C-alpha positions in Angstrom: -35.9 -54.3 -71.7 -31.9 -53.3 -70.7 -30.0 -52.2 -73.3 -26.7 -51.3 -71.0 -23.5 -52.5 -73.1 -20.7 -51.1 -70.3 -17.6 -53.3 -70.8 -18.8 -55.5 -73.2 -16.6 -56.4 -76.4 -18.7 -56.4 -79.8 -17.5 -57.2 -83.4 -18.8 -55.4 -85.7 -18.2 -56.7 -89.4 -18.9 -54.5 -91.7 -17.5 -52.2 -89.6 -16.7 -49.2 -92.0 -20.1 -49.2 -93.9 -22.8 -47.1 -93.2 -25.1 -49.4 -90.7 -21.9 -50.5 -90.2 -20.3 -47.6 -88.4 -23.7 -46.2 -87.1 -24.0 -50.1 -85.4 -20.8 -49.1 -83.9 -21.3 -45.6 -82.4 -24.0 -46.6 -80.8 -23.0 -49.4 -79.2 -20.3 -47.4 -78.3 -22.3 -44.1 -76.4 -23.5 -47.5 -74.7 -20.9 -48.6 -72.6 -19.2 -51.5 -75.1 -16.2 -51.8 -76.5 -16.1 -51.9 -80.1 -14.4 -53.2 -82.8 -14.0 -52.4 -86.6 -13.7 -55.1 -89.3 -14.0 -54.3 -92.8 -12.2 -55.0 -96.3 -11.2 -51.8 -97.5 -8.9 -49.2 -95.6 -10.2 -48.1 -92.1 -11.4 -44.9 -91.8 -9.0 -41.7 -90.5 -8.8 -41.6 -86.8 -9.8 -37.6 -87.2 -13.2 -38.8 -89.3 -14.5 -40.4 -86.3 -17.2 -40.0 -84.3 -15.7 -39.2 -80.6 -18.1 -41.9 -78.8 -15.1 -44.2 -81.6 -12.4 -42.9 -80.8 -10.5 -45.7 -78.9 -12.1 -48.5 -81.1 -10.1 -51.0 -82.9 -10.4 -50.7 -86.5 -9.1 -54.1 -88.7 -9.1 -53.1 -92.3 -8.3 -55.6 -95.1 -10.2 -58.6 -93.5 -11.8 -60.7 -96.2 -14.1 -62.6 -94.0 -15.0 -64.5 -97.8 -11.7 -66.6 -96.8 -12.0 -68.6 -92.7 -8.8 -68.5 -92.6 -8.7 -64.5 -92.7 -11.7 -64.7 -90.0 -10.2 -66.8 -87.3 -6.8 -64.2 -87.7 -8.9 -61.4 -86.7 -11.0 -63.5 -84.2 -7.9 -63.9 -82.9 -6.4 -60.5 -82.5 -9.4 -59.3 -80.9 -9.5 -62.0 -78.1 -5.8 -60.6 -77.8 -5.8 -57.4 -78.6 -9.6 -56.4 -76.4 -9.1 -59.3 -73.6 -12.2 -61.2 -75.2 -15.2 -61.2 -77.1 -18.4 -60.7 -75.8 -20.3 -60.5 -79.0 -20.4 -60.2 -82.9 -22.4 -57.8 -85.3 -22.4 -59.2 -89.0 -23.4 -56.4 -91.1 -20.5 -57.1 -94.1 -22.9 -57.7 -97.5 -23.4 -56.3 -100.1 -26.3 -56.1 -103.5 -26.9 -56.6 -106.8 -30.0 -55.5 -109.2 -29.9 -58.3 -111.7 -32.6 -60.1 -112.9 -32.5 -64.0 -113.9 -33.0 -64.0 -117.6 -30.1 -61.5 -118.3 -28.2 -62.0 -115.5 -25.3 -63.7 -115.3 -24.6 -67.1 -112.9 -21.6 -66.3 -111.0 -23.8 -63.3 -109.2 -25.3 -66.3 -107.3 -21.8 -67.4 -106.0 -20.9 -63.8 -104.9 -24.0 -62.4 -102.9 -23.7 -66.1 -101.4 -19.8 -65.8 -100.7 -20.4 -61.9 -99.4 -23.9 -62.4 -97.5 -23.5 -66.2 -95.8 -19.7 -67.2 -96.7 -19.1 -63.8 -94.6 -21.4 -64.2 -91.4 -20.4 -68.2 -91.8 -16.7 -68.1 -91.1 -17.4 -64.8 -88.9 -19.4 -66.9 -86.5 -17.6 -70.2 -86.8 -13.9 -68.2 -85.4 -16.1 -66.0 -83.1 -17.8 -68.9 -81.1 -14.7 -70.2 -79.2 -14.3 -66.2 -77.8 -17.6 -66.3 -77.4 -18.0 -70.1 -75.4 -15.8 -68.5 -73.6 -17.6 -65.7 -72.3 -20.4 -68.0 -70.8 -22.9 -65.7 -72.7 -22.1 -64.5 -75.9 -24.1 -63.1 -78.6 -24.2 -63.0 -82.1 -27.0 -60.9 -84.2 -26.9 -61.2 -88.2 -27.7 -58.5 -90.9 -31.1 -60.7 -93.0 -33.4 -58.6 -95.0 -36.9 -58.3 -95.9 -36.2 -59.3 -98.8 -34.8 -62.9 -97.8 -38.9 -63.5 -97.0 -39.8 -63.4 -100.6 -37.8 -61.7 -103.5 -39.1 -59.1 -105.9 -38.3 -58.1 -109.6 -34.1 -58.6 -109.5 -33.1 -59.7 -106.5 -33.3 -63.6 -106.7 -29.9 -63.8 -106.1 -29.3 -61.4 -103.4 -32.7 -63.0 -101.9 -31.8 -66.3 -101.8 -28.1 -65.2 -100.2 -30.1 -63.4 -97.8 -32.7 -66.7 -96.6 -29.5 -68.2 -96.0 -29.2 -65.6 -93.5 -32.1 -66.8 -91.9 -31.1 -70.4 -92.2 -28.1 -69.9 -90.6 -29.5 -68.0 -88.1 -31.5 -70.6 -87.1 -29.9 -73.8 -87.2 -26.5 -71.8 -85.3 -28.8 -71.2 -82.3 -30.4 -74.3 -81.9 -26.3 -75.9 -82.3 -25.5 -73.2 -79.7 -28.5 -72.6 -77.2 -27.1 -74.8 -74.3 -23.7 -72.9 -74.5 -25.4 -69.8 -73.5 -25.5 -67.7 -77.3 -27.9 -66.4 -78.9 -28.3 -65.9 -82.6 -30.6 -63.4 -83.4 -31.2 -62.1 -87.2 -32.5 -58.6 -87.9 -34.6 -58.1 -91.5 -34.4 -54.9 -92.7 -36.9 -53.3 -95.2 -35.2 -49.8 -96.9 -32.1 -48.4 -95.1 -32.1 -45.3 -96.0 -28.3 -44.5 -97.4 -26.8 -41.9 -99.6 -27.0 -44.8 -102.3 -30.3 -46.6 -101.2 -31.6 -42.6 -102.3 -29.7 -42.2 -105.7 -31.4 -45.5 -106.5 -34.4 -44.6 -106.1 -34.9 -40.7 -106.3 -38.7 -40.4 -106.7 -39.6 -42.6 -102.9 -40.3 -41.1 -100.1 -37.5 -41.7 -98.1 -39.0 -41.0 -94.9 -40.7 -43.8 -94.7 -37.4 -45.5 -95.3 -35.6 -47.4 -91.8 -32.5 -45.1 -90.3 -28.8 -46.6 -90.1 -29.2 -46.3 -86.3 -32.9 -47.4 -86.2 -31.4 -50.8 -87.1 -28.6 -50.0 -84.5 -31.0 -49.6 -81.4 -32.4 -53.7 -82.0 -29.4 -54.4 -82.5 -28.1 -53.1 -78.7 -31.0 -54.5 -77.4 -30.4 -58.3 -78.5 -26.9 -57.7 -77.4 -28.8 -57.0 -73.5 -28.5 -59.2 -70.9 -32.6 -59.2 -70.8 -32.1 -61.0 -74.5 -31.3 -63.2 -73.2 -33.9 -65.2 -73.6 -34.3 -64.9 -77.5 -32.7 -66.6 -79.4 -33.2 -68.1 -83.5 -35.4 -65.1 -84.2 -35.9 -63.1 -87.4 -36.8 -59.8 -86.3 -38.1 -57.2 -89.5 -37.3 -53.5 -89.0 -38.8 -51.9 -91.9 -39.8 -48.4 -90.7 -43.3 -47.7 -92.3 -42.6 -49.5 -95.6 
């Protein structure tokens, strides 16, 4: 499949995190003009890889707030001259049993995993429609298909991302827009290594491997793929 992204304008939410940064870097290397959106402070320009030297960074954007998402997309349109694709990486994880946990964790997971993707997608849609061949890729999780101990709230929220992906794909399929989701297994990050020090890290999926599948879905040859939930598990 063709994965060249020359000149395509792509926004990556959660862009300052491990997966977001890996995704932005790979997309930029393949020719995309990339904008990184994050809730926290933007990374220092000197710390960015060379491929992201010209990337637009929008910091302090709380995508749980629909108006903040709309303002961010308007800024992207103004600064980039349009928007061809949105990659919804923003999200969070909490390990908490149901018996000893707090119902507010379920609200938190819904906010950070579902509403961020919902608000960013809704805000981006007018700009994607205008371009005529827009792409949305969401980051779900394998846990969204089956929960394990301590992942009830997280798994429920990632199941919500899957249903959001499927419903939106149906809604916009006649507008030239595709909507798909990646379902990673355990991602090889410093935090996951710290949390699971006895695991075999070599079996986990690398952030750049996930980014490569995202790039494939953003490419012209993936126009017939929509509403898909794609597992990316490494060797688990």
